[in-house]
N, C-alpha and C positions, 0 to 999 in steps of 0.2 A: 238064634236069629239067623235067617237065611243070608248067605253071603251076598246074594243079589241085592239085598236091601242094606246089609251092614256095610259094604264097601262104599257105596255112594253116600250113606249117612255119615260115615267117618270122614270122608273127603269134605262134605259140607261143614262139619264141625271144625275141621282144620282150616278151611277157607274162612270161616267167620271169626275164628279165634286168633288167627295169625296176626292181623293188624292190631288187635288188642294186646297180644303178647309183645308185639313190637314196641308199643308205647311203654309197657312196663320195663322192657329191657333197656330202651334208650332214654328213659326218664332221668333227669338230672337230680337224683335223690338228695345230694348234699346241698344243693342250692334251692331245693323245692320250697323250703320255708321262707326264704328271702323273696322269691318270686311271688309267692301267694300273699305275702304281707304288704305288697305294694298297694297303695290306696286306690289306684285305678283298677287293679284286679278285683279288689273287694267291692268297689262300686259296681263293676260289671257283673259280678256274681250276685250281689244283692238285687240289682235291677232285673237280672234274668229270673231269679226266684219270684220276685214280686209280680213281674209281668206274666210269667207262665201261670202263676196261681190265679191272677185276675182273669186271664184268658180262659182258664178251665171253669171258673165260676160262671162267666158269661156263656160259655158253651153248654153248661148244665142248664142254666135258666132258659136259653133259647133252643138248644139242641134236643133236649129230652121231649118237649112237646112236638117238635118237628119229627122226631123219630116215631112218636106215637101216630102222627098223621100218616107217615109213610107206611107204617105197619098195619093200621087199622082202617084208614079211610079208603073209599072207592070213588074215583072220579076220573074223567078223561084227562089225560096228560100226566097221570101219576108216575108212569115209568120215566117220562121225560124229566119230571121234577126230581125224581130220585137220581137220575144220571147227572143233572145239573148240580144238585146238592153235593154229590160225591166227587164232582170234577176236580176240586183242589187236591184230591188224593193223588192224581196223576199229572196235574198241571205243573209245569216247571215253576219253582218258587219265584224266580225273577219275573216271569210272566204274570204271576199273581200279584207281585208288587206293582208292576206297571198298571194292571187292571185296577188295583186299589187307588193308585194316583188318579186314574181317569174318573173313578167313581167318587173318591173322597178328597181329592186335591182341592186347593182353594178355588180352582176353576172347574172342578169336576161336576158331574151331573147332580150329585148330592152334596158335595162339599161346598159348592158355591152358596147353597141355601143355608147350610150349617153356619157358614161364616157371616152371611148377610143378616140372618135372623137371630142367631144366638151368639155370634162371636166366637164360634168353636172352630179351631184349626187343628186338624189331625196330623198331617204330614210333618215329619221331622220333630215329633214330640214323643214323650213317653206314652201318651195315649195312643199314638200311632203305632208304637211297638205292640201294644196290647191288641189293637185292631188287626195288625198283620198276623200275629200269632194265633188269634182266634180264627181268622180266615183259613189258615192252613191246618189247624188242629181240630176244629169242631167236627169235620167229617169223620174222624176216627171215633169219636164218641157216638155220633149218629149211627154209623154202621153197626157198631157193637150193640147199642141199645135197641135199635130196630129189630135186629135178629132176636134179641131177648123178648121183645114185645110179641113177636110172631110165635115164639116157642112157648110162651106162658100159657098155662092152663086157664082158659077163660071161664071155666065152670065156677071157680071161686068168685070171679067178678059177678057172674050172673046170680050166684047165691046171695051175695051181699046186696045186690040191686033188688032182689026179691024180698029181702028183709027190710027194705025201705031206705037204704043208704043212697045218698045223692051221687051223681057221677063224679063230682070232685072228691067226695069221701071215699068212694070205691077206688079212684085213682091213687089217692094219697095213702089209704089204709090197707089196700089189697094189692093193687097192681105194682106199685113201687117196691114193696117188700118182696114180691115174687121175682123181680128182676134185679134185686139188690147186688148180687155178685157180679152180674154183667155191667151194671151201672158203675160199680166201683172199678172194675177192670177197664171199662171205657174211659173213665175219668183219669186213671193212671196213664193210659196210653195217650190221651189228649194232653195231659200235663207234660209228659216226656217229649212229645212232638213239639209242643210250644217252647219248651226249654231249649231244644236244639235248632229251632228255626233260624235261618240265616238269610236266604235269598230275598224273600218278600220283605223282611225287616229292614235290610240295608237299602233296598230300593225305595220303600215307602217312608221309612223313618230316618234313614241316613245313619251317620256314625258320629255321635256327639258324646264324648266321655261324660258319664254321670247322668245323662239324659236318655240317650238312645243306644249307647254302645253296650250290647249284651255280650255274654261270654263267647258265643260262637264268632261274633264279629271280632272280639279281642283276640281270639285264637288265630283267625285269618290274618289280622294285621301283624301279630307277633311272628307268624310263620315267615313273613317277608323280611323281618329285621333280626329276630332272635329265635331260631328254631327250637332251642332248648326251652325257652319261655313258652312257646307254643305247645310243646309236649306237656309241660307242667300244667298249663291251663286245661289242656285236653284231659289230663288225668282227673282234674276236679270235676269236670262234666261227666266223665266216665263213672267216677265214684258215686256222684249224686244219682245218676240214672240207674246204676246197678242197685243201689240201696232202695230206690223207689220200686223198681220193677220186681226185684226179687223179694224184698221184705214186705212191703205193703200189699202188692198185688196178691202174693201167695196167701197172706194172712186173711185178706178180705174174701178171697175165693173159698178158703176153708170155712170161714164164718158163714158165707152164703150157702154152702152145701151142708152145713150142720143141721140136724133135725130139730 
């Protein structure tokens, strides 16, 4: 390896791993079990897992078709649409939370109709947590899957269509298997982003234990009162994220590349 590349690569690894090693070194290992056994912590962890999973499912249902449109459709304003769809990737999460309040709040441009017509109120509810996490996480899935749609060999799709398969059959039986590895990788990234979401969630859904208090919010609050508890909670999120990203993502990518 050329030293011109090796030195900055080593510095990058040290920079990225130093904070994680700091968590491990400063972790209150003796009291870790007691901290994690608290009912409020378990509630926050369970809520985080449930909401992140729900946000990922919604992102798959809505994001995969949108990714297909961005990759295959041709119309005026496509570039603008792509930029707007991926805007949450760079938008400050708190700004996203404010935007969600304006759109889906009880007096928001959409929320007021949801409340008046269906009696649905999203802010400061568990459903609001899911909405906030979906808003910030879905673009990760869309970007990954759109790239896969663009790179997929369309010859297989054309062959299936020539044999009489409908468009939906081609999409379900040919296109999706072609992008399986990218779809799984995007889902994992989406789930991990939703699990770690903080800014939009606390702005749009608030902090109510058992209802909207996710693990990142619990970590932030614990940092002000009990730093050791905050480290313990951070270790839980770290362990879950590493298990998902290293275990599931690598396994799915190997499966997707297998002949």
